[in-house]
N, CA, C and O atoms as a GROMACS GRO file, in nm:
protein
  328
    1MET      N    1  -0.007  -2.050   1.883
    1MET     CA    2   0.134  -2.028   1.866
    1MET      C    3   0.212  -1.916   1.821
    1MET      O    4   0.334  -1.917   1.836
    2VAL      N    5   0.144  -1.801   1.756
    2VAL     CA    6   0.219  -1.645   1.760
    2VAL      C    7   0.219  -1.602   1.866
    2VAL      O    8   0.333  -1.570   1.902
    3GLY      N    9   0.121  -1.581   1.957
    3GLY     CA   10   0.156  -1.576   2.069
    3GLY      C   11   0.251  -1.570   2.133
    3GLY      O   12   0.321  -1.475   2.167
    4ALA      N   13   0.259  -1.752   2.168
    4ALA     CA   14   0.396  -1.786   2.207
    4ALA      C   15   0.531  -1.741   2.173
    4ALA      O   16   0.617  -1.702   2.252
    5VAL      N   17   0.538  -1.752   2.042
    5VAL     CA   18   0.659  -1.690   1.962
    5VAL      C   19   0.671  -1.555   2.029
    5VAL      O   20   0.751  -1.551   2.122
    6ALA      N   21   0.608  -1.443   1.999
    6ALA     CA   22   0.565  -1.310   2.020
    6ALA      C   23   0.597  -1.286   2.179
    6ALA      O   24   0.641  -1.177   2.217
    7GLY      N   25   0.577  -1.374   2.250
    7GLY     CA   26   0.620  -1.392   2.412
    7GLY      C   27   0.761  -1.448   2.432
    7GLY      O   28   0.842  -1.408   2.516
    8GLY      N   29   0.776  -1.543   2.344
    8GLY     CA   30   0.886  -1.564   2.421
    8GLY      C   31   1.028  -1.456   2.327
    8GLY      O   32   1.145  -1.458   2.366
    9LEU      N   33   0.989  -1.388   2.226
    9LEU     CA   34   1.103  -1.283   2.195
    9LEU      C   35   1.103  -1.175   2.267
    9LEU      O   36   1.213  -1.120   2.283
   10LEU      N   37   0.975  -1.110   2.333
   10LEU     CA   38   0.911  -0.999   2.444
   10LEU      C   39   1.026  -1.015   2.579
   10LEU      O   40   1.101  -0.936   2.638
   11GLY      N   41   0.988  -1.183   2.592
   11GLY     CA   42   1.032  -1.225   2.711
   11GLY      C   43   1.228  -1.215   2.731
   11GLY      O   44   1.299  -1.196   2.830
   12GLY      N   45   1.264  -1.243   2.570
   12GLY     CA   46   1.439  -1.241   2.552
   12GLY      C   47   1.478  -1.124   2.561
   12GLY      O   48   1.568  -1.081   2.634
   13LEU      N   49   1.390  -1.048   2.462
   13LEU     CA   50   1.428  -0.921   2.451
   13LEU      C   51   1.423  -0.863   2.607
   13LEU      O   52   1.536  -0.824   2.632
   14THR      N   53   1.343  -0.845   2.711
   14THR     CA   54   1.342  -0.783   2.817
   14THR      C   55   1.433  -0.844   2.933
   14THR      O   56   1.462  -0.780   3.034
   15GLY      N   57   1.468  -0.953   2.912
   15GLY     CA   58   1.565  -1.027   3.016
   15GLY      C   59   1.690  -1.026   3.003
   15GLY      O   60   1.765  -1.099   3.068
   16VAL      N   61   1.732  -0.930   2.906
   16VAL     CA   62   1.841  -0.927   2.861
   16VAL      C   63   1.906  -0.732   2.891
   16VAL      O   64   1.874  -0.629   2.830
   17PRO      N   65   1.997  -0.751   3.001
   17PRO     CA   66   2.033  -0.601   3.060
   17PRO      C   67   2.120  -0.551   2.921
   17PRO      O   68   2.225  -0.588   2.868
   18MET      N   69   2.013  -0.442   2.891
   18MET     CA   70   2.111  -0.357   2.791
   18MET      C   71   2.132  -0.227   2.778
   18MET      O   72   2.027  -0.178   2.821
   19SER      N   73   2.194  -0.151   2.750
   19SER     CA   74   2.205   0.037   2.735
   19SER      C   75   2.073   0.102   2.714
   19SER      O   76   1.980   0.039   2.665
   20TRP      N   77   2.059   0.255   2.760
   20TRP     CA   78   1.950   0.281   2.684
   20TRP      C   79   1.943   0.319   2.498
   20TRP      O   80   1.835   0.340   2.442
   21GLY      N   81   2.076   0.324   2.424
   21GLY     CA   82   2.091   0.350   2.323
   21GLY      C   83   1.997   0.230   2.250
   21GLY      O   84   1.899   0.242   2.177
   22ILE      N   85   2.059   0.121   2.296
   22ILE     CA   86   2.027  -0.028   2.214
   22ILE      C   87   1.905  -0.060   2.250
   22ILE      O   88   1.832  -0.098   2.158
   23ALA      N   89   1.846  -0.054   2.392
   23ALA     CA   90   1.691  -0.059   2.439
   23ALA      C   91   1.586   0.037   2.301
   23ALA      O   92   1.493  -0.018   2.242
   24VAL      N   93   1.624   0.164   2.279
   24VAL     CA   94   1.613   0.205   2.184
   24VAL      C   95   1.593   0.172   2.043
   24VAL      O   96   1.490   0.164   1.975
   25ALA      N   97   1.674   0.161   2.024
   25ALA     CA   98   1.722   0.029   1.875
   25ALA      C   99   1.653  -0.050   1.882
   25ALA      O  100   1.564  -0.062   1.798
   26VAL      N  101   1.663  -0.116   1.961
   26VAL     CA  102   1.582  -0.236   1.990
   26VAL      C  103   1.418  -0.215   1.980
   26VAL      O  104   1.353  -0.274   1.894
   27GLY      N  105   1.361  -0.133   2.070
   27GLY     CA  106   1.244  -0.100   2.047
   27GLY      C  107   1.161  -0.012   1.891
   27GLY      O  108   1.047  -0.012   1.845
   28LEU      N  109   1.289   0.053   1.851
   28LEU     CA  110   1.237   0.115   1.720
   28LEU      C  111   1.230  -0.023   1.607
   28LEU      O  112   1.133  -0.042   1.534
   29ALA      N  113   1.312  -0.081   1.610
   29ALA     CA  114   1.353  -0.229   1.515
   29ALA      C  115   1.209  -0.300   1.539
   29ALA      O  116   1.161  -0.346   1.435
   30SER      N  117   1.146  -0.316   1.634
   30SER     CA  118   1.081  -0.415   1.645
   30SER      C  119   0.930  -0.338   1.605
   30SER      O  120   0.851  -0.396   1.530
   31PHE      N  121   0.896  -0.191   1.667
   31PHE     CA  122   0.807  -0.100   1.616
   31PHE      C  123   0.769  -0.119   1.415
   31PHE      O  124   0.666  -0.150   1.355
   32LEU      N  125   0.901  -0.085   1.369
   32LEU     CA  126   0.920  -0.081   1.238
   32LEU      C  127   0.885  -0.247   1.153
   32LEU      O  128   0.817  -0.256   1.051
   33ILE      N  129   0.935  -0.336   1.206
   33ILE     CA  130   0.886  -0.533   1.159
   33ILE      C  131   0.701  -0.534   1.192
   33ILE      O  132   0.621  -0.574   1.107
   34LEU      N  133   0.658  -0.481   1.336
   34LEU     CA  134   0.533  -0.492   1.380
   34LEU      C  135   0.460  -0.435   1.307
   34LEU      O  136   0.363  -0.496   1.262
   35LEU      N  137   0.484  -0.288   1.269
   35LEU     CA  138   0.369  -0.230   1.202
   35LEU      C  139   0.299  -0.235   1.062
   35LEU      O  140   0.190  -0.188   1.028
   36PRO      N  141   0.413  -0.320   0.974
   36PRO     CA  142   0.368  -0.347   0.821
   36PRO      C  143   0.268  -0.529   0.869
   36PRO      O  144   0.173  -0.579   0.808
   37ILE      N  145   0.340  -0.584   0.996
   37ILE     CA  146   0.226  -0.706   0.997
   37ILE      C  147   0.146  -0.682   1.065
   37ILE      O  148   0.073  -0.782   1.073
   38LEU      N  149   0.103  -0.588   1.138
   38LEU     CA  150  -0.041  -0.531   1.180
   38LEU      C  151  -0.125  -0.490   1.089
   38LEU      O  152  -0.246  -0.509   1.082
   39ALA      N  153  -0.042  -0.421   1.005
   39ALA     CA  154  -0.137  -0.361   0.888
   39ALA      C  155  -0.189  -0.452   0.772
   39ALA      O  156  -0.278  -0.422   0.693
   40LEU      N  157  -0.130  -0.548   0.775
   40LEU     CA  158  -0.194  -0.642   0.680
   40LEU      C  159  -0.239  -0.720   0.718
   40LEU      O  160  -0.290  -0.791   0.633
   41VAL      N  161  -0.262  -0.782   0.911
   41VAL     CA  162  -0.378  -0.845   0.970
   41VAL      C  163  -0.495  -0.751   0.977
   41VAL      O  164  -0.608  -0.795   0.954
   42LEU      N  165  -0.474  -0.610   1.011
   42LEU     CA  166  -0.611  -0.522   1.053
   42LEU      C  167  -0.646  -0.448   0.925
   42LEU      O  168  -0.768  -0.440   0.910
   43VAL      N  169  -0.580  -0.395   0.836
   43VAL     CA  170  -0.639  -0.318   0.754
   43VAL      C  171  -0.688  -0.420   0.605
   43VAL      O  172  -0.791  -0.403   0.540
   44LEU      N  173  -0.597  -0.509   0.582
   44LEU     CA  174  -0.596  -0.544   0.408
   44LEU      C  175  -0.739  -0.626   0.386
   44LEU      O  176  -0.800  -0.636   0.279
   45PRO      N  177  -0.792  -0.702   0.564
   45PRO     CA  178  -0.900  -0.789   0.530
   45PRO      C  179  -1.024  -0.676   0.520
   45PRO      O  180  -1.120  -0.718   0.456
   46ALA      N  181  -1.037  -0.563   0.563
   46ALA     CA  182  -1.148  -0.501   0.559
   46ALA      C  183  -1.153  -0.389   0.428
   46ALA      O  184  -1.252  -0.322   0.396
   47THR      N  185  -1.056  -0.388   0.379
   47THR     CA  186  -1.035  -0.323   0.241
   47THR      C  187  -1.141  -0.354   0.118
   47THR      O  188  -1.128  -0.467   0.070
   48ASP      N  189  -1.222  -0.290   0.072
   48ASP     CA  190  -1.291  -0.298  -0.051
   48ASP      C  191  -1.205  -0.256  -0.137
   48ASP      O  192  -1.170  -0.138  -0.138
   49TRP      N  193  -1.160  -0.338  -0.215
   49TRP     CA  194  -1.120  -0.319  -0.365
   49TRP      C  195  -1.156  -0.247  -0.491
   49TRP      O  196  -1.085  -0.168  -0.554
   50ASP      N  197  -1.275  -0.286  -0.518
   50ASP     CA  198  -1.375  -0.227  -0.595
   50ASP      C  199  -1.392  -0.113  -0.569
   50ASP      O  200  -1.374  -0.031  -0.659
   51GLU      N  201  -1.422  -0.078  -0.470
   51GLU     CA  202  -1.463   0.100  -0.395
   51GLU      C  203  -1.346   0.158  -0.464
   51GLU      O  204  -1.334   0.235  -0.559
   52LEU      N  205  -1.251   0.086  -0.374
   52LEU     CA  206  -1.114   0.164  -0.406
   52LEU      C  207  -1.049   0.201  -0.558
   52LEU      O  208  -0.997   0.308  -0.591
   53LYS      N  209  -1.065   0.097  -0.629
   53LYS     CA  210  -1.045   0.118  -0.770
   53LYS      C  211  -1.155   0.212  -0.847
   53LYS      O  212  -1.116   0.286  -0.936
   54GLU      N  213  -1.255   0.208  -0.821
   54GLU     CA  214  -1.346   0.312  -0.888
   54GLU      C  215  -1.313   0.449  -0.823
   54GLU      O  216  -1.337   0.542  -0.901
   55ARG      N  217  -1.269   0.484  -0.715
   55ARG     CA  218  -1.269   0.620  -0.641
   55ARG      C  219  -1.126   0.645  -0.726
   55ARG      O  220  -1.128   0.728  -0.816
   56LEU      N  221  -1.025   0.584  -0.701
   56LEU     CA  222  -0.908   0.600  -0.754
   56LEU      C  223  -0.873   0.582  -0.920
   56LEU      O  224  -0.758   0.601  -0.959
   57THR      N  225  -0.974   0.547  -1.010
   57THR     CA  226  -0.989   0.597  -1.140
   57THR      C  227  -1.002   0.678  -1.201
   57THR      O  228  -1.124   0.671  -1.202
   58PRO      N  229  -0.980   0.770  -1.269
   58PRO     CA  230  -1.009   0.880  -1.327
   58PRO      C  231  -1.102   0.854  -1.486
   58PRO      O  232  -1.063   0.862  -1.603
   59ASN      N  233  -1.237   0.822  -1.427
   59ASN     CA  234  -1.334   0.780  -1.534
   59ASN      C  235  -1.358   0.888  -1.631
   59ASN      O  236  -1.366   0.862  -1.751
   60VAL      N  237  -1.372   1.019  -1.583
   60VAL     CA  238  -1.386   1.105  -1.645
   60VAL      C  239  -1.305   1.196  -1.726
   60VAL      O  240  -1.344   1.286  -1.800
   61THR      N  241  -1.176   1.154  -1.697
   61THR     CA  242  -1.066   1.189  -1.806
   61THR      C  243  -1.058   1.112  -1.909
   61THR      O  244  -1.047   1.150  -2.026
   62ILE      N  245  -1.063   0.965  -1.856
   62ILE     CA  246  -1.093   0.893  -1.967
   62ILE      C  247  -1.188   0.915  -2.059
   62ILE      O  248  -1.159   0.942  -2.176
   63ASP      N  249  -1.278   0.908  -2.027
   63ASP     CA  250  -1.390   0.946  -2.109
   63ASP      C  251  -1.396   1.055  -2.232
   63ASP      O  252  -1.428   1.044  -2.350
   64THR      N  253  -1.346   1.174  -2.147
   64THR     CA  254  -1.346   1.275  -2.212
   64THR      C  255  -1.200   1.276  -2.337
   64THR      O  256  -1.197   1.343  -2.440
   65THR      N  257  -1.116   1.204  -2.297
   65THR     CA  258  -0.972   1.155  -2.384
   65THR      C  259  -1.085   1.095  -2.500
   65THR      O  260  -1.134   1.175  -2.580
   66LYS      N  261  -1.116   0.981  -2.504
   66LYS     CA  262  -1.202   0.911  -2.593
   66LYS      C  263  -1.286   1.002  -2.684
   66LYS      O  264  -1.294   0.988  -2.806
   67GLU      N  265  -1.350   1.098  -2.609
   67GLU     CA  266  -1.410   1.146  -2.705
   67GLU      C  267  -1.346   1.272  -2.788
   67GLU      O  268  -1.406   1.329  -2.879
   68THR      N  269  -1.210   1.307  -2.740
   68THR     CA  270  -1.145   1.370  -2.792
   68THR      C  271  -1.073   1.294  -2.936
   68THR      O  272  -1.045   1.365  -3.034
   69ILE      N  273  -1.057   1.196  -2.936
   69ILE     CA  274  -0.956   1.121  -2.978
   69ILE      C  275  -1.089   1.096  -3.103
   69ILE      O  276  -1.074   1.117  -3.224
   70GLU      N  277  -1.181   1.060  -3.055
   70GLU     CA  278  -1.304   1.046  -3.174
   70GLU      C  279  -1.317   1.176  -3.240
   70GLU      O  280  -1.337   1.170  -3.362
   71TRP      N  281  -1.312   1.279  -3.191
   71TRP     CA  282  -1.337   1.414  -3.264
   71TRP      C  283  -1.209   1.457  -3.398
   71TRP      O  284  -1.214   1.503  -3.512
   72VAL      N  285  -1.087   1.404  -3.290
   72VAL     CA  286  -0.991   1.453  -3.374
   72VAL      C  287  -1.020   1.362  -3.516
   72VAL      O  288  -1.024   1.403  -3.632
   73ARG      N  289  -1.037   1.232  -3.468
   73ARG     CA  290  -1.019   1.122  -3.624
   73ARG      C  291  -1.161   1.189  -3.735
   73ARG      O  292  -1.163   1.163  -3.856
   74GLU      N  293  -1.263   1.269  -3.669
   74GLU     CA  294  -1.395   1.304  -3.775
   74GLU      C  295  -1.317   1.430  -3.827
   74GLU      O  296  -1.364   1.457  -3.938
   75GLN      N  297  -1.243   1.496  -3.801
   75GLN     CA  298  -1.165   1.625  -3.850
   75GLN      C  299  -1.065   1.589  -3.924
   75GLN      O  300  -1.045   1.662  -4.021
   76MET      N  301  -0.971   1.472  -3.905
   76MET     CA  302  -0.864   1.472  -4.001
   76MET      C  303  -0.872   1.304  -3.975
   76MET      O  304  -0.844   1.232  -3.879
   77PRO      N  305  -0.931   1.280  -4.120
   77PRO     CA  306  -0.921   1.131  -4.114
   77PRO      C  307  -0.804   1.082  -4.181
   77PRO      O  308  -0.761   1.140  -4.280
   78LEU      N  309  -0.751   0.982  -4.136
   78LEU     CA  310  -0.610   0.904  -4.179
   78LEU      C  311  -0.684   0.891  -4.352
   78LEU      O  312  -0.802   0.871  -4.380
   79GLY      N  313  -0.574   0.910  -4.440
   79GLY     CA  314  -0.526   0.850  -4.558
   79GLY      C  315  -0.420   0.878  -4.590
   79GLY      O  316  -0.334   0.906  -4.507
   80ARG      N  317  -0.393   0.876  -4.767
   80ARG     CA  318  -0.260   0.888  -4.794
   80ARG      C  319  -0.257   1.073  -4.802
   80ARG      O  320  -0.345   1.156  -4.826
   81LYS      N  321  -0.122   1.083  -4.770
   81LYS     CA  322  -0.059   1.234  -4.803
   81LYS      C  323  -0.018   1.249  -4.948
   81LYS      O  324   0.043   1.165  -5.014
   82SER      N  325  -0.061   1.373  -4.988
   82SER     CA  326   0.015   1.386  -5.097
   82SER      C  327   0.159   1.444  -5.114
   82SER      O  328   0.212   1.447  -5.225
   0.00000   0.00000   0.00000
């Protein structure tokens, strides 16, 4: 079904005589429309989201920040100010 629609659109675009400027514009527009669609179809299903999340999460920084917060709380306990 998708192939038939794409073939019909391609046939319709190539069957119409147009100037070079319009042909380049149509080709560029088709590329910019099809590129995200191809990315959705080809790249997203093969993506390991857990591995990507693990790689991009700054775990060392988070752990260091938690340790620093604990250290500061030990050094300066919260209490009443005189």
